[in-house]
C-alpha positions as CSV (number, residue, x, y, z in Angstrom):
1,M,-46.4,-0.4,-4.1
2,R,-43.5,1.8,-3.3
3,E,-41.6,4.1,-6.2
4,N,-38.4,2.8,-7.7
5,R,-35.9,5.6,-7.2
6,G,-33.1,4.6,-9.1
7,P,-30.0,7.1,-10.5
8,L,-32.3,8.5,-13.2
9,H,-34.9,10.0,-10.2
10,Y,-31.9,11.3,-7.9
11,L,-30.7,13.5,-11.1
12,H,-33.7,14.9,-11.6
13,E,-34.2,15.2,-7.7
14,Q,-30.9,17.5,-7.6
15,L,-31.7,19.5,-11.1
16,R,-35.5,20.2,-9.7
17,R,-33.4,22.0,-6.5
18,V,-30.5,23.8,-8.9
19,S,-33.4,24.9,-10.7
20,R,-34.9,26.9,-7.8
21,V,-32.1,28.7,-7.2
22,K,-31.8,31.7,-10.2
23,S,-28.5,33.4,-9.7
24,I,-25.1,32.0,-11.1
25,D,-23.2,32.9,-7.7
26,N,-25.8,30.8,-5.9
27,R,-25.7,28.0,-7.9
28,I,-22.2,28.1,-7.2
29,E,-22.5,28.4,-3.9
30,Y,-24.7,25.4,-3.6
31,Y,-22.5,23.3,-5.5
32,R,-19.8,24.7,-3.4
33,N,-21.5,23.4,0.2
34,R,-23.1,19.8,-1.8
35,L,-19.2,19.0,-1.9
36,A,-18.0,20.2,1.4
37,L,-20.7,17.9,3.1
38,V,-19.3,14.8,0.6
39,A,-16.0,16.1,1.4
40,M,-16.6,15.5,5.6
41,S,-17.9,12.3,4.7
42,R,-14.6,10.9,3.7
43,P,-11.8,9.8,6.5
44,L,-8.9,12.0,6.9
45,R,-6.0,11.8,5.4
46,I,-2.6,12.7,6.6
47,E,0.7,12.3,4.4
48,Y,4.2,13.4,5.5
49,E,7.5,11.9,5.1
50,G,8.6,9.2,7.6
51,A,4.4,8.6,8.9
52,F,4.2,5.9,10.6
53,Y,0.2,4.5,10.0
54,H,-1.7,1.7,11.4
55,V,-3.3,0.3,8.3
56,M,-6.4,-2.4,8.1
57,N,-9.5,-3.5,5.6
58,R,-11.5,-6.5,5.7
59,G,-13.2,-8.3,2.8
60,R,-16.7,-6.9,1.7
61,G,-19.6,-8.9,3.2
62,R,-16.5,-9.7,6.1
63,Q,-15.8,-12.8,3.4
64,K,-12.4,-14.3,3.5
65,I,-9.7,-12.7,1.9
66,F,-7.0,-15.4,2.7
67,H,-8.4,-19.1,2.0
68,G,-4.7,-20.7,2.4
69,D,-0.9,-20.5,2.1
70,I,-1.0,-19.8,-1.6
71,Y,-3.6,-16.6,-0.7
72,Y,-1.1,-15.4,2.2
73,E,1.9,-15.6,0.3
74,A,0.8,-13.4,-2.5
75,F,-0.5,-10.8,-0.3
76,L,3.4,-10.8,1.2
77,D,4.4,-10.7,-2.3
78,T,2.4,-7.8,-3.1
79,L,4.0,-6.1,0.5
80,A,7.6,-6.9,-0.7
81,E,6.7,-5.5,-4.2
82,A,5.1,-2.3,-2.6
83,H,8.9,-2.0,-0.7
84,E,10.2,-2.0,-3.4
85,R,8.5,0.4,-5.8
86,F,7.5,3.1,-3.2
87,S,10.3,2.1,-0.2
88,L,7.0,1.5,2.0
89,E,8.3,-0.1,5.6
90,V,6.5,-2.8,6.9
91,H,7.0,-2.6,11.0
92,A,4.3,-5.0,12.0
93,Y,1.6,-7.4,10.4
94,C,-0.7,-9.9,10.8
95,L,-3.2,-11.7,8.2
96,M,-6.1,-12.7,9.4
97,S,-8.4,-14.9,7.3
98,N,-11.2,-12.1,6.4
99,H,-9.0,-9.1,7.5
100,Y,-5.3,-7.5,7.5
101,H,-3.6,-5.5,10.1
102,L,-0.3,-3.7,9.2
103,L,2.0,-1.4,10.8
104,V,3.7,1.0,8.0
105,K,6.2,3.8,7.9
106,T,6.4,6.0,4.2
107,P,9.3,7.6,4.0
108,E,8.2,9.0,0.9
109,G,4.8,10.2,2.5
110,N,3.1,7.9,0.1
111,L,0.8,6.0,1.9
112,Q,-2.1,6.3,-0.7
113,R,-0.1,5.0,-3.7
114,A,1.3,2.0,-1.8
115,M,-1.8,1.0,-0.4
116,R,-3.8,1.7,-3.9
117,H,-1.3,-0.6,-5.0
118,I,-1.5,-3.2,-2.6
119,G,-5.3,-2.8,-2.4
120,G,-5.5,-3.1,-6.4
121,L,-2.5,-6.0,-7.2
122,Y,-3.9,-8.8,-4.4
123,T,-7.2,-8.2,-5.5
124,Q,-6.4,-8.8,-9.2
125,R,-4.2,-12.2,-7.8
126,Y,-6.9,-13.5,-5.4
127,N,-9.5,-13.0,-8.5
128,R,-7.1,-14.8,-10.3
129,Q,-6.6,-17.7,-8.5
130,K,-10.3,-17.7,-6.9
131,K,-11.4,-17.8,-11.1
132,T,-14.0,-14.8,-10.1
133,D,-13.9,-11.0,-10.3
134,G,-15.2,-7.7,-8.3
135,A,-14.3,-6.1,-5.4
136,L,-12.7,-8.1,-2.7
137,F,-12.5,-5.7,0.1
138,R,-15.5,-3.4,1.7
139,G,-14.3,-0.6,0.5
140,R,-11.1,2.3,1.0
141,Y,-8.7,1.2,3.6
142,K,-8.7,2.4,6.9
143,S,-5.6,4.2,8.3
144,V,-4.7,5.5,11.8
145,L,-1.3,8.2,11.8
146,V,0.4,6.8,14.8
147,E,2.8,8.9,16.7
148,E,6.7,7.7,16.5
149,G,7.6,6.2,20.1
150,A,5.8,4.1,22.8
151,Y,3.1,3.6,20.5
152,L,4.6,1.9,17.9
153,L,5.5,-1.2,21.1
154,H,2.2,-1.1,22.4
155,L,0.6,-1.2,18.7
156,S,2.7,-3.9,17.6
157,K,1.1,-6.0,20.6
158,Y,-2.1,-5.3,19.6
159,I,-1.6,-6.2,16.3
160,H,0.2,-9.1,16.9
161,M,-2.1,-10.7,19.8
162,N,-5.1,-11.1,17.0
163,P,-4.7,-14.5,16.4
164,L,-4.8,-15.3,20.0
165,Q,-7.7,-13.4,20.9
166,A,-9.8,-15.1,18.2
167,T,-8.9,-18.3,19.1
168,V,-7.0,-19.6,16.1
169,V,-4.4,-20.5,18.0
170,T,-3.2,-21.2,22.0
171,A,0.6,-19.6,21.3
172,L,1.5,-17.6,19.1
173,G,3.9,-18.4,17.8
174,D,2.2,-21.2,16.7
175,Y,1.0,-18.8,14.1
176,P,2.2,-18.6,10.5
177,W,0.7,-15.6,8.8
178,S,2.1,-12.3,11.3
179,S,5.5,-10.9,11.7
180,Y,5.5,-12.0,15.3
181,R,7.6,-15.0,14.9
182,C,10.4,-12.6,13.3
183,F,10.5,-10.3,16.4
184,I,11.0,-13.0,18.9
185,G,13.8,-15.0,16.5
186,Q,11.7,-18.2,15.2
187,E,12.1,-17.3,11.8
188,V,15.5,-17.4,10.6
189,K,15.4,-15.7,7.3
190,L,13.8,-12.0,7.6
191,P,12.2,-10.3,4.8
192,D,14.0,-7.2,3.4
193,W,10.8,-5.1,3.5
194,L,10.3,-6.3,7.4
195,F,11.9,-3.6,9.8
196,R,12.1,-4.5,13.6
197,E,14.4,-1.5,15.0
198,A,12.2,1.0,15.6
199,I,9.7,-1.2,17.9
200,Y,13.2,-3.1,19.4
201,G,14.5,0.6,20.1
202,Q,11.3,1.2,23.2
203,M,12.2,-2.1,24.7
204,G,15.2,0.0,26.6
205,V,17.5,-3.3,26.1
206,K,20.3,-4.0,24.1
207,R,20.7,-7.7,24.2
208,K,18.5,-10.6,23.4
209,L,15.9,-8.2,22.1
210,G,13.7,-11.3,20.4
211,K,13.4,-12.9,24.4
212,A,12.6,-9.3,25.8
213,Y,10.0,-8.4,22.9
214,Q,8.6,-12.0,23.6
215,A,8.4,-11.6,27.5
216,F,6.5,-8.2,26.8
217,V,3.9,-9.4,24.9
218,E,3.3,-12.6,27.1
219,D,3.6,-10.9,30.8
220,C,1.3,-7.9,30.4
221,E,-2.2,-6.9,29.0
222,V,-2.3,-4.8,25.6
223,D,-2.0,-1.0,26.7
224,E,-5.5,-0.2,28.1
225,D,-5.4,3.3,26.1
226,I,-4.7,1.2,23.1
227,V,-7.3,-1.0,23.6
228,S,-10.0,1.9,24.4
229,F,-9.2,3.7,21.3
230,Y,-10.0,1.0,19.1
231,Q,-13.0,-0.1,20.7
232,R,-14.9,3.0,19.9
233,E,-17.6,3.1,17.5
234,R,-15.7,5.4,15.4
235,I,-12.1,5.0,15.0
236,G,-10.3,8.4,15.1
237,P,-7.5,9.4,12.7
238,I,-4.7,9.9,14.7
239,L,-3.3,8.0,17.6
240,G,-0.9,10.3,19.8
241,T,-0.3,12.5,22.7
242,E,-2.2,15.8,22.5
243,D,1.2,17.7,22.1
244,F,1.9,15.5,18.6
245,I,-2.2,16.0,17.6
246,Q,-1.7,19.8,18.7
247,G,1.5,19.7,16.2
248,L,-0.2,18.3,13.2
249,R,-3.0,21.2,13.8
250,L,0.2,24.0,13.6
251,G,1.8,22.5,10.4
252,Q,4.6,20.8,12.1
253,Y,4.6,18.3,10.1
254,E,5.1,18.6,6.4
255,A,2.4,17.8,4.5
256,I,3.3,15.8,0.8
257,N,1.5,17.0,-2.3
258,E,2.1,16.8,-5.9
259,V,5.1,19.8,-6.4
260,N,7.3,17.6,-4.7
261,Y,7.0,14.5,-6.6
262,A,9.2,15.1,-9.1
263,D,12.0,16.0,-6.4
264,K,11.4,12.2,-5.1
265,Q,12.4,10.8,-7.8
266,C,16.3,11.8,-7.2
267,V,16.5,8.8,-5.1
268,R,15.4,6.4,-7.8
269,P,16.9,5.6,-10.9
270,S,16.3,7.8,-13.6
271,M,14.6,6.5,-17.0
272,E,18.2,6.7,-18.2
273,A,19.3,4.8,-16.0
274,I,16.8,1.6,-16.2
275,I,16.8,1.6,-19.6
276,G,20.6,1.6,-20.2
277,A,20.9,-1.3,-17.6
278,V,18.1,-3.3,-19.5
279,S,19.9,-2.5,-23.1
280,S,23.2,-3.9,-21.7
281,Y,21.7,-6.8,-20.1
282,Y,20.0,-8.1,-23.2
283,C,23.3,-6.7,-25.3
284,V,20.6,-4.6,-27.6
285,P,21.1,-0.8,-28.1
286,A,19.1,1.5,-26.0
287,G,17.2,3.1,-28.8
288,A,15.7,0.0,-29.6
289,V,14.5,-0.3,-26.1
290,S,13.1,3.5,-26.1
291,G,12.2,3.6,-29.4
292,T,9.2,2.6,-31.0
293,T,9.0,-0.7,-33.2
294,K,7.0,-1.1,-35.9
295,G,6.1,-4.4,-37.8
296,R,3.1,-7.0,-36.8
297,G,4.0,-9.6,-34.2
298,Y,7.3,-8.4,-33.2
299,E,8.1,-9.1,-29.2
300,N,10.3,-7.0,-27.9
301,R,10.7,-8.1,-24.8
302,P,13.7,-6.0,-23.5
303,R,11.1,-3.0,-24.2
304,K,8.5,-4.2,-22.0
305,V,10.8,-5.1,-19.4
306,A,12.1,-1.8,-19.4
307,M,8.8,0.0,-19.0
308,Y,7.9,-2.4,-15.9
309,L,11.1,-1.8,-14.1
310,A,10.6,2.1,-14.7
311,Q,7.3,1.8,-12.6
312,R,8.4,-1.3,-10.5
313,L,12.1,0.7,-9.6
314,G,11.5,3.8,-10.6
315,G,8.0,4.7,-9.7
316,Y,7.3,6.6,-12.6
317,R,3.6,7.5,-13.6
318,L,2.0,5.8,-16.5
319,N,1.7,8.8,-18.8
320,D,5.3,9.6,-17.9
321,I,6.4,5.9,-19.0
322,A,4.8,6.6,-22.2
323,D,6.6,10.1,-23.0
324,S,10.0,8.1,-22.2
325,F,9.1,5.1,-24.9
326,G,7.7,7.6,-27.7
327,L,3.8,6.3,-26.6
328,K,0.9,9.0,-27.0
329,H,-1.0,6.9,-24.7
330,Y,-0.3,5.2,-21.5
331,G,-2.7,2.3,-22.3
332,G,0.2,0.3,-24.1
333,V,2.5,0.9,-21.0
334,S,-0.1,-0.5,-18.8
335,Y,-0.7,-3.3,-21.2
336,A,3.2,-4.2,-21.5
337,I,3.4,-4.1,-17.8
338,H,0.4,-6.2,-17.1
339,E,1.7,-8.9,-19.5
340,V,5.6,-8.9,-17.9
341,K,3.6,-9.5,-14.5
342,C,1.6,-12.2,-16.1
343,V,4.9,-14.3,-17.6
344,C,6.8,-13.6,-14.4
345,D,4.2,-16.1,-12.4
346,V,4.7,-18.8,-15.0
347,D,8.4,-18.1,-16.2
348,P,11.3,-18.5,-14.0
349,K,13.7,-17.6,-16.6
350,L,11.8,-13.6,-16.6
351,R,12.2,-13.9,-12.8
352,R,15.9,-14.6,-13.2
353,E,16.1,-11.8,-15.6
354,L,14.6,-9.0,-13.8
355,K,16.5,-10.3,-10.9
356,H,19.9,-10.1,-12.4
357,I,18.6,-6.3,-13.8
358,I,17.5,-5.2,-10.6
359,N,20.9,-6.2,-8.5
360,R,22.3,-4.0,-10.8
361,F,20.8,-1.1,-9.1
362,D,21.7,-2.6,-5.8
363,P,24.6,-0.3,-3.9
């Protein structure tokens, strides 16, 4: 009978191996090598301001992640919120029953934060609708850094062709859950978070862009280089020319790190501005919004709304919000934000209130 090798057995083996390494320096080197091996197994993540990415993910065990219109619409709502909170720009998308494709741009170099928000929030909404729990996706999303230019045009076609290649429809214009109909002019109202200009700019025409894009998609095959790139057993982290890849190696594109996080807040509403807008709308003192209120069962709706908007509009972290609202721990902030989101789903009055406050920050 095979021995049951669980976590305790694994831990014992690691300790036994380390015990053979006698000196402290050698033990440090041992762990450094082990961490290096783990790091090598993680996908390469390159982030900088203005970068384009092809992002994709699928359901765990290839299960469906969309079961009907309400699920597709919930995912699109999540994209809209990611645009508001992280300035994420969606340049093309296609939602299939068990996976999705996004072509996005990150003006603030924050792909990981934006995608963590999208994956986590949609999973919550899916589980709430399906009355289940647990992980929805197979793991972390896959992202490919894409060189700006002609690659965007051909990649958008590759993304939009998914329903046709999967024989879900016989005409791409019949599929409602991709951005293709927006590109060819079938959709009257475009979402604020969808940007077509970068792809249209590669068409070489200035008039009748929708018809030109439709002709491009229908009249020629998907670019061979694009098809070859995605047919590899292991898709690479970068789609671009050799010059582009070499430029990344030489550091021509400034990487984003935690140091300049504070600098990005200059383009977002300040905490004081958010608190001021909320207090003005609800006709309460700013101190009543930012200060702690004692008293059991007291419902301070403006305070919770301000916390929610600080995260959604300002992109502030939970710890920063907790400090601004006089809380010792961010747990109270997280609970307040979650409560506002839940109430929004069922209370049109609160949705109208939020819309009025958010409109105050529009230029």
